[in-house]
C-alpha positions as CSV (number, residue, x, y, z in Angstrom):
1,M,0.0,0.0,0.0
2,T,1.4,3.3,-0.9
3,K,2.0,6.1,1.6
4,Q,-0.7,8.1,-0.2
5,L,-3.3,5.3,0.2
6,L,-2.3,4.8,3.8
7,L,-2.7,8.5,4.6
8,F,-6.0,8.5,2.7
9,L,-7.2,5.5,4.7
10,T,-6.2,7.1,8.0
11,I,-7.9,10.3,7.3
12,I,-11.1,8.6,6.2
13,V,-11.2,6.3,9.2
14,I,-10.6,9.0,11.8
15,S,-12.8,11.6,10.3
16,T,-15.7,9.2,9.6
17,I,-15.4,7.7,13.0
18,A,-16.1,11.2,14.4
19,E,-19.6,10.9,12.9
20,K,-20.2,7.3,12.3
21,R,-19.0,4.3,14.3
22,L,-18.0,0.9,13.1
23,P,-20.4,-2.0,13.9
24,D,-20.1,-4.2,17.0
25,P,-16.5,-5.4,17.5
26,N,-17.6,-9.0,17.2
27,K,-19.1,-8.3,13.8
28,V,-16.0,-6.4,12.7
29,E,-13.8,-9.3,13.9
30,D,-15.9,-11.9,12.0
31,E,-15.9,-9.9,8.8
32,L,-12.2,-9.3,8.9
33,M,-11.5,-12.9,9.6
34,A,-13.7,-13.9,6.7
35,A,-11.6,-11.6,4.5
36,G,-8.5,-13.4,5.6
37,M,-7.0,-10.9,8.0
38,N,-4.6,-12.2,10.7
39,D,-6.0,-12.3,14.2
40,K,-3.1,-10.3,15.6
41,Y,-3.9,-7.3,13.4
42,I,-7.7,-7.6,13.9
43,S,-7.2,-7.4,17.7
44,K,-4.9,-4.4,17.4
45,F,-7.4,-2.6,15.2
46,I,-10.4,-3.4,17.4
47,D,-8.5,-2.4,20.6
48,F,-7.5,0.8,19.0
49,Q,-11.1,1.6,17.9
50,I,-12.5,0.8,21.4
51,R,-10.0,3.1,23.0
52,H,-10.7,5.8,20.5
53,Y,-14.5,5.6,21.1
54,M,-14.0,5.8,24.9
55,D,-11.7,8.8,24.5
56,M,-14.1,10.6,22.2
57,D,-17.0,9.9,24.6
58,K,-15.0,11.3,27.5
59,A,-14.0,14.4,25.4
60,E,-17.6,15.0,24.4
61,E,-18.7,14.9,28.0
62,E,-15.9,17.2,29.1
63,E,-16.7,19.7,26.3
64,K,-20.3,19.8,27.5
65,K,-19.3,20.1,31.1
66,I,-16.8,23.0,30.6
67,G,-18.4,24.5,27.5
68,K,-15.2,24.5,25.6
69,K,-14.7,22.9,22.2
70,G,-11.6,21.3,20.7
71,L,-11.0,18.3,22.9
72,Q,-12.6,15.9,20.3
73,D,-10.6,17.5,17.5
74,A,-7.4,17.0,19.5
75,I,-8.2,13.3,20.0
76,L,-9.0,12.9,16.3
77,K,-5.6,14.4,15.3
78,R,-3.8,12.3,18.0
79,D,-5.5,9.1,16.9
80,A,-5.0,9.7,13.2
81,E,-1.3,9.8,13.9
82,K,-1.4,6.8,16.1
83,M,-3.3,4.8,13.5
84,K,-0.9,5.8,10.8
85,K,2.1,4.7,12.9
86,M,0.5,1.5,13.8
87,Q,-0.3,0.6,10.2
88,L,3.2,1.4,9.0
89,T,4.4,-1.7,10.7
90,W,1.7,-3.9,9.2
91,P,2.2,-6.2,6.1
92,E,0.7,-4.9,2.9
93,R,-1.9,-7.7,2.8
94,E,-3.3,-6.7,6.2
95,K,-3.5,-3.0,5.3
96,D,-5.3,-3.9,2.0
97,I,-7.8,-6.1,3.8
98,L,-8.6,-3.4,6.4
99,A,-8.8,-0.7,3.7
100,E,-11.4,-2.7,1.7
101,Y,-13.4,-3.5,4.8
102,L,-13.4,0.2,6.0
103,K,-14.5,1.4,2.6
104,K,-17.5,-0.9,2.8
105,A,-18.3,-0.4,6.5
106,L,-18.2,3.3,6.6
107,N,-19.9,4.2,3.3
């Protein structure tokens, strides 16, 4: 996967997640396994998404509590960078499977 495609994937995932969440982690796991993705990378991706959702929920609550915006944006930027770094270590095949899955799941 080229750097451009990886960056595109990261931006799509993080920005889309802000508005739309992936299905239940068990469903995501089943679909990625069916596509042939390695369990190790599925677990990493699902764990990342769960932490991201928890952080976004906390940030949303905090923004409401203090009346200040920007916490969610900061988390989106931070997590986009984390996802990019995480996927740089993945084999091309795993990145391609995840990219295809995300295109379908988030559209």
